[in-house]
PyMOL CGO cylinders between C-alpha atoms (Angstrom):
from pymol import cmd
from pymol.cgo import CYLINDER

trace = [
    CYLINDER, 84.71, 130.13, 101.31, 82.96, 131.41, 98.27, 0.3, 1, 1, 1, 1, 1, 1,
    CYLINDER, 82.96, 131.41, 98.27, 79.30, 130.72, 97.39, 0.3, 1, 1, 1, 1, 1, 1,
    CYLINDER, 79.30, 130.72, 97.39, 79.37, 128.62, 94.26, 0.3, 1, 1, 1, 1, 1, 1,
    CYLINDER, 79.37, 128.62, 94.26, 75.87, 128.08, 92.54, 0.3, 1, 1, 1, 1, 1, 1,
    CYLINDER, 75.87, 128.08, 92.54, 76.66, 124.49, 91.38, 0.3, 1, 1, 1, 1, 1, 1,
    CYLINDER, 76.66, 124.49, 91.38, 79.50, 122.02, 91.77, 0.3, 1, 1, 1, 1, 1, 1,
    CYLINDER, 79.50, 122.02, 91.77, 80.28, 118.86, 89.85, 0.3, 1, 1, 1, 1, 1, 1,
    CYLINDER, 80.28, 118.86, 89.85, 82.17, 115.85, 91.15, 0.3, 1, 1, 1, 1, 1, 1,
    CYLINDER, 82.17, 115.85, 91.15, 84.09, 113.42, 89.14, 0.3, 1, 1, 1, 1, 1, 1,
    CYLINDER, 84.09, 113.42, 89.14, 83.34, 109.62, 90.10, 0.3, 1, 1, 1, 1, 1, 1,
    CYLINDER, 83.34, 109.62, 90.10, 86.21, 107.35, 88.71, 0.3, 1, 1, 1, 1, 1, 1,
    CYLINDER, 86.21, 107.35, 88.71, 85.72, 103.72, 88.59, 0.3, 1, 1, 1, 1, 1, 1,
    CYLINDER, 85.72, 103.72, 88.59, 88.22, 100.72, 88.21, 0.3, 1, 1, 1, 1, 1, 1,
    CYLINDER, 88.22, 100.72, 88.21, 87.73, 96.86, 88.20, 0.3, 1, 1, 1, 1, 1, 1,
    CYLINDER, 87.73, 96.86, 88.20, 90.29, 94.98, 90.05, 0.3, 1, 1, 1, 1, 1, 1,
    CYLINDER, 90.29, 94.98, 90.05, 91.70, 91.68, 88.90, 0.3, 1, 1, 1, 1, 1, 1,
    CYLINDER, 91.70, 91.68, 88.90, 89.78, 89.60, 91.49, 0.3, 1, 1, 1, 1, 1, 1,
    CYLINDER, 89.78, 89.60, 91.49, 86.53, 91.27, 90.19, 0.3, 1, 1, 1, 1, 1, 1,
    CYLINDER, 86.53, 91.27, 90.19, 85.72, 93.94, 92.75, 0.3, 1, 1, 1, 1, 1, 1,
    CYLINDER, 85.72, 93.94, 92.75, 85.13, 97.32, 91.83, 0.3, 1, 1, 1, 1, 1, 1,
    CYLINDER, 85.13, 97.32, 91.83, 86.61, 100.75, 93.21, 0.3, 1, 1, 1, 1, 1, 1,
    CYLINDER, 86.61, 100.75, 93.21, 84.88, 104.09, 92.98, 0.3, 1, 1, 1, 1, 1, 1,
    CYLINDER, 84.88, 104.09, 92.98, 86.30, 107.08, 94.14, 0.3, 1, 1, 1, 1, 1, 1,
    CYLINDER, 86.30, 107.08, 94.14, 85.10, 110.98, 94.05, 0.3, 1, 1, 1, 1, 1, 1,
    CYLINDER, 85.10, 110.98, 94.05, 88.25, 112.85, 92.78, 0.3, 1, 1, 1, 1, 1, 1,
    CYLINDER, 88.25, 112.85, 92.78, 87.45, 116.14, 94.51, 0.3, 1, 1, 1, 1, 1, 1,
    CYLINDER, 87.45, 116.14, 94.51, 86.85, 114.64, 97.86, 0.3, 1, 1, 1, 1, 1, 1,
    CYLINDER, 86.85, 114.64, 97.86, 90.02, 113.27, 99.56, 0.3, 1, 1, 1, 1, 1, 1,
    CYLINDER, 90.02, 113.27, 99.56, 89.35, 109.68, 100.93, 0.3, 1, 1, 1, 1, 1, 1,
    CYLINDER, 89.35, 109.68, 100.93, 86.10, 109.22, 99.21, 0.3, 1, 1, 1, 1, 1, 1,
    CYLINDER, 86.10, 109.22, 99.21, 86.95, 105.76, 97.91, 0.3, 1, 1, 1, 1, 1, 1,
    CYLINDER, 86.95, 105.76, 97.91, 85.02, 102.62, 98.41, 0.3, 1, 1, 1, 1, 1, 1,
    CYLINDER, 85.02, 102.62, 98.41, 84.80, 99.04, 97.03, 0.3, 1, 1, 1, 1, 1, 1,
    CYLINDER, 84.80, 99.04, 97.03, 81.67, 97.17, 95.67, 0.3, 1, 1, 1, 1, 1, 1,
    CYLINDER, 81.67, 97.17, 95.67, 80.71, 93.78, 94.33, 0.3, 1, 1, 1, 1, 1, 1,
    CYLINDER, 80.71, 93.78, 94.33, 79.60, 95.66, 91.06, 0.3, 1, 1, 1, 1, 1, 1,
    CYLINDER, 79.60, 95.66, 91.06, 80.18, 99.00, 89.47, 0.3, 1, 1, 1, 1, 1, 1,
    CYLINDER, 80.18, 99.00, 89.47, 76.81, 100.15, 90.26, 0.3, 1, 1, 1, 1, 1, 1,
    CYLINDER, 76.81, 100.15, 90.26, 76.97, 99.17, 93.98, 0.3, 1, 1, 1, 1, 1, 1,
    CYLINDER, 76.97, 99.17, 93.98, 80.54, 100.92, 94.33, 0.3, 1, 1, 1, 1, 1, 1,
    CYLINDER, 80.54, 100.92, 94.33, 79.19, 104.11, 92.65, 0.3, 1, 1, 1, 1, 1, 1,
    CYLINDER, 79.19, 104.11, 92.65, 76.11, 104.20, 95.00, 0.3, 1, 1, 1, 1, 1, 1,
    CYLINDER, 76.11, 104.20, 95.00, 78.25, 103.59, 97.99, 0.3, 1, 1, 1, 1, 1, 1,
    CYLINDER, 78.25, 103.59, 97.99, 80.74, 106.50, 97.06, 0.3, 1, 1, 1, 1, 1, 1,
    CYLINDER, 80.74, 106.50, 97.06, 77.84, 108.81, 96.49, 0.3, 1, 1, 1, 1, 1, 1,
    CYLINDER, 77.84, 108.81, 96.49, 76.45, 107.96, 99.91, 0.3, 1, 1, 1, 1, 1, 1,
    CYLINDER, 76.45, 107.96, 99.91, 79.92, 108.62, 101.43, 0.3, 1, 1, 1, 1, 1, 1,
    CYLINDER, 79.92, 108.62, 101.43, 80.07, 111.74, 99.51, 0.3, 1, 1, 1, 1, 1, 1,
    CYLINDER, 80.07, 111.74, 99.51, 76.72, 112.97, 101.01, 0.3, 1, 1, 1, 1, 1, 1,
    CYLINDER, 76.72, 112.97, 101.01, 77.98, 111.96, 104.73, 0.3, 1, 1, 1, 1, 1, 1,
    CYLINDER, 77.98, 111.96, 104.73, 81.24, 114.08, 104.21, 0.3, 1, 1, 1, 1, 1, 1,
    CYLINDER, 81.24, 114.08, 104.21, 79.19, 117.04, 102.95, 0.3, 1, 1, 1, 1, 1, 1,
    CYLINDER, 79.19, 117.04, 102.95, 76.85, 116.84, 105.65, 0.3, 1, 1, 1, 1, 1, 1,
    CYLINDER, 76.85, 116.84, 105.65, 79.57, 116.71, 108.36, 0.3, 1, 1, 1, 1, 1, 1,
    CYLINDER, 79.57, 116.71, 108.36, 81.32, 119.70, 106.84, 0.3, 1, 1, 1, 1, 1, 1,
    CYLINDER, 81.32, 119.70, 106.84, 78.05, 121.56, 106.70, 0.3, 1, 1, 1, 1, 1, 1,
    CYLINDER, 78.05, 121.56, 106.70, 77.28, 120.88, 110.36, 0.3, 1, 1, 1, 1, 1, 1,
    CYLINDER, 77.28, 120.88, 110.36, 80.83, 122.11, 111.19, 0.3, 1, 1, 1, 1, 1, 1,
    CYLINDER, 80.83, 122.11, 111.19, 80.48, 125.37, 109.06, 0.3, 1, 1, 1, 1, 1, 1,
    CYLINDER, 80.48, 125.37, 109.06, 83.39, 124.15, 106.98, 0.3, 1, 1, 1, 1, 1, 1,
    CYLINDER, 83.39, 124.15, 106.98, 81.36, 124.64, 103.69, 0.3, 1, 1, 1, 1, 1, 1,
    CYLINDER, 81.36, 124.64, 103.69, 78.27, 126.62, 102.73, 0.3, 1, 1, 1, 1, 1, 1,
    CYLINDER, 78.27, 126.62, 102.73, 74.95, 125.26, 101.23, 0.3, 1, 1, 1, 1, 1, 1,
    CYLINDER, 74.95, 125.26, 101.23, 75.82, 126.30, 97.65, 0.3, 1, 1, 1, 1, 1, 1,
    CYLINDER, 75.82, 126.30, 97.65, 78.51, 123.50, 97.43, 0.3, 1, 1, 1, 1, 1, 1,
    CYLINDER, 78.51, 123.50, 97.43, 76.23, 120.75, 98.22, 0.3, 1, 1, 1, 1, 1, 1,
    CYLINDER, 76.23, 120.75, 98.22, 74.00, 121.39, 94.95, 0.3, 1, 1, 1, 1, 1, 1,
    CYLINDER, 74.00, 121.39, 94.95, 75.45, 118.38, 93.06, 0.3, 1, 1, 1, 1, 1, 1,
    CYLINDER, 75.45, 118.38, 93.06, 72.75, 115.99, 94.13, 0.3, 1, 1, 1, 1, 1, 1,
]
cmd.load_cgo(trace, "trace")
């Protein structure tokens, strides 16, 4: 994999009819969470992204350059 100097991620949010919020990071398949508020959903999806990136780093699937979005 290449060594990018910076990477940005797109967080998309949407409110469901019953009021809960969905937040998703489009560039990370499966990074989707629900929250009681938009802010909670965004915070939770950022935390999930960090866990996914950490796991990929531990397994050598990506290099440190990719994790510079924080």
